[in-house]
C-alpha positions as CSV (number, residue, x, y, z in Angstrom):
1,M,95.8,100.3,108.5
2,N,93.1,102.0,106.4
3,T,95.5,104.9,106.2
4,A,98.2,102.5,104.9
5,I,95.9,101.3,102.1
6,A,95.0,104.8,101.1
7,A,98.7,105.8,101.1
8,V,99.7,102.8,99.0
9,L,96.9,103.4,96.4
10,L,97.4,107.1,96.2
11,T,101.2,106.6,95.8
12,A,100.8,104.0,93.1
13,S,98.3,106.3,91.3
14,L,100.6,109.2,91.5
15,F,103.5,107.3,90.4
16,A,101.7,106.1,87.3
17,T,100.4,109.5,86.4
18,H,103.8,111.1,87.0
19,A,105.8,108.4,85.1
20,W,103.5,108.6,82.2
21,A,103.7,112.4,82.2
22,E,107.5,112.0,82.1
23,D,107.2,110.1,78.8
24,A,104.4,112.4,77.2
25,P,105.5,114.9,74.6
26,K,106.4,118.2,75.9
27,P,104.6,121.3,74.6
28,D,106.3,123.7,72.3
29,P,107.2,126.7,74.5
30,S,106.5,129.1,71.6
31,T,102.8,128.0,71.4
32,A,102.3,127.1,75.1
33,Q,99.5,128.8,77.0
34,T,100.8,131.6,79.3
35,T,98.2,131.2,82.0
36,A,99.3,129.6,85.3
37,A,96.6,126.9,85.3
38,A,96.5,125.2,81.8
39,A,93.7,122.9,81.2
40,P,94.6,119.2,81.3
41,V,95.4,117.5,78.0
42,F,92.8,114.7,77.4
43,D,94.3,111.7,75.6
44,A,91.5,109.7,74.3
45,E,93.7,106.7,73.3
46,L,95.2,106.5,76.8
47,A,91.7,106.9,78.4
48,Q,90.5,103.9,76.3
49,K,93.6,101.8,77.0
50,T,93.2,102.3,80.8
51,G,89.4,101.8,80.8
52,A,88.8,105.4,82.1
53,D,85.4,106.9,82.4
54,E,84.9,110.7,81.8
55,H,86.5,111.5,85.1
56,G,89.7,109.4,84.4
57,M,88.4,106.9,87.0
58,R,87.5,103.2,86.8
59,Q,86.1,100.4,88.9
60,Y,88.4,98.0,90.7
61,V,88.3,95.4,93.4
62,L,90.7,95.8,96.3
63,V,91.7,92.6,97.9
64,I,93.3,92.4,101.3
65,L,95.3,89.3,101.8
66,K,95.5,88.1,105.4
67,T,97.1,85.2,107.2
68,G,95.3,82.0,106.5
69,P,94.4,78.9,108.5
70,T,97.3,76.7,107.2
71,P,100.6,78.5,107.1
72,E,103.3,76.5,105.3
73,T,106.2,75.8,107.7
74,D,108.4,73.6,105.5
75,P,111.1,76.0,104.0
76,E,111.3,74.3,100.6
77,K,107.5,74.0,100.2
78,R,107.2,77.7,101.3
79,K,109.8,78.9,98.8
80,T,108.0,77.0,96.0
81,M,104.6,78.4,97.0
82,F,105.8,81.9,97.1
83,A,107.6,81.5,93.7
84,G,104.2,80.4,92.3
85,H,102.6,83.4,94.1
86,M,105.0,85.8,92.3
87,A,104.6,84.0,89.0
88,N,100.7,84.3,89.3
89,I,101.1,88.0,90.1
90,R,103.2,88.6,86.9
91,R,100.8,86.6,84.8
92,L,97.8,88.6,86.0
93,A,99.5,91.9,85.6
94,D,100.6,90.9,82.1
95,E,97.0,90.0,81.2
96,G,95.9,93.5,82.3
97,K,93.8,92.1,85.2
98,L,96.0,93.2,88.1
99,A,96.9,96.9,88.4
100,V,98.9,96.8,91.7
101,A,100.0,94.2,94.3
102,G,102.4,94.3,97.2
103,P,103.0,93.2,100.7
104,F,102.3,95.1,103.9
105,G,104.9,95.4,106.7
106,K,104.5,93.5,110.0
107,N,101.3,94.3,111.7
108,E,99.0,93.0,114.4
109,D,96.0,92.7,112.1
110,G,97.4,89.8,110.1
111,W,97.4,91.8,106.9
112,R,99.9,90.3,104.5
113,G,99.4,92.1,101.1
114,L,97.0,93.5,98.7
115,F,95.7,93.1,95.1
116,V,94.0,95.8,93.1
117,F,92.1,93.9,90.4
118,A,90.9,95.7,87.2
119,V,87.6,94.0,87.4
120,S,84.2,95.5,88.3
121,D,82.7,92.9,90.5
122,I,83.8,90.7,93.5
123,E,83.0,87.4,91.8
124,A,85.5,88.1,89.1
125,A,88.1,89.1,91.6
126,K,87.5,85.9,93.6
127,A,88.0,83.9,90.4
128,L,91.4,85.6,89.8
129,T,92.5,85.2,93.5
130,A,91.5,81.5,93.4
131,T,94.4,81.0,90.9
132,D,97.1,82.0,93.6
133,P,99.1,79.3,95.4
134,V,99.0,81.2,98.7
135,I,95.2,81.1,98.6
136,I,95.0,77.5,97.3
137,Q,97.2,76.3,100.0
138,G,95.6,78.3,102.8
139,E,98.7,80.4,103.6
140,M,96.4,83.4,103.1
141,V,92.7,84.3,102.8
142,A,91.2,87.1,100.9
143,E,88.9,90.0,101.8
144,Y,87.2,91.9,98.9
145,H,86.2,95.5,98.6
146,P,84.8,97.4,95.5
147,W,87.0,100.4,94.8
148,Y,86.6,103.4,92.4
149,G,90.0,104.9,91.6
150,S,92.2,106.5,89.0
151,A,92.4,104.7,85.7
152,A,96.1,105.7,85.7
153,M,96.6,102.7,88.1
154,M,96.5,100.6,84.9
155,L,99.8,102.0,83.9
156,V,101.7,100.7,87.0
157,P,102.4,97.1,85.7
158,E,104.0,98.5,82.4
159,L,106.0,101.2,84.3
160,S,107.0,98.8,87.1
161,K,109.0,96.8,84.5
162,R,111.0,99.9,83.6
163,V,112.1,100.8,87.2
164,A,112.9,97.3,88.5
165,K,116.5,96.0,88.0
166,A,115.6,92.5,89.3
167,S,112.6,90.3,89.4
168,F,111.2,88.2,92.4
């Protein structure tokens, strides 16, 4: 499962970097360097916007959501709870506090989903997680891990809006 987490985070980070690069201005071929390995183009404004350090990285908290002690069995209550869960995810992403979120496929470890919060400490992540209906109602429990990753992950919420035809 650790491999799955690494794959999800790497994919999201690469997606954000690639999608941003697609929107970046293209160099003028008449003045472009002719060397095979051109130096990266540092964008101070984008680095500041994403909270990047000098290496283009930042601190996050990775939250693994697992099956909780009180799963909701009533179909209408379950539907309402998950609608609230999705609204909470959208709110946190819009506020710049959530970089990435998503579910896991069926697995024997009880892993349900993940959050990557753009906060530097676990206490702040706990406060954000505590606003989610699936946590409040005991459908899921959270496990917290400090994580240092690409600041480009902060571009995922904005870019996700541009690739989704429908919302949950």
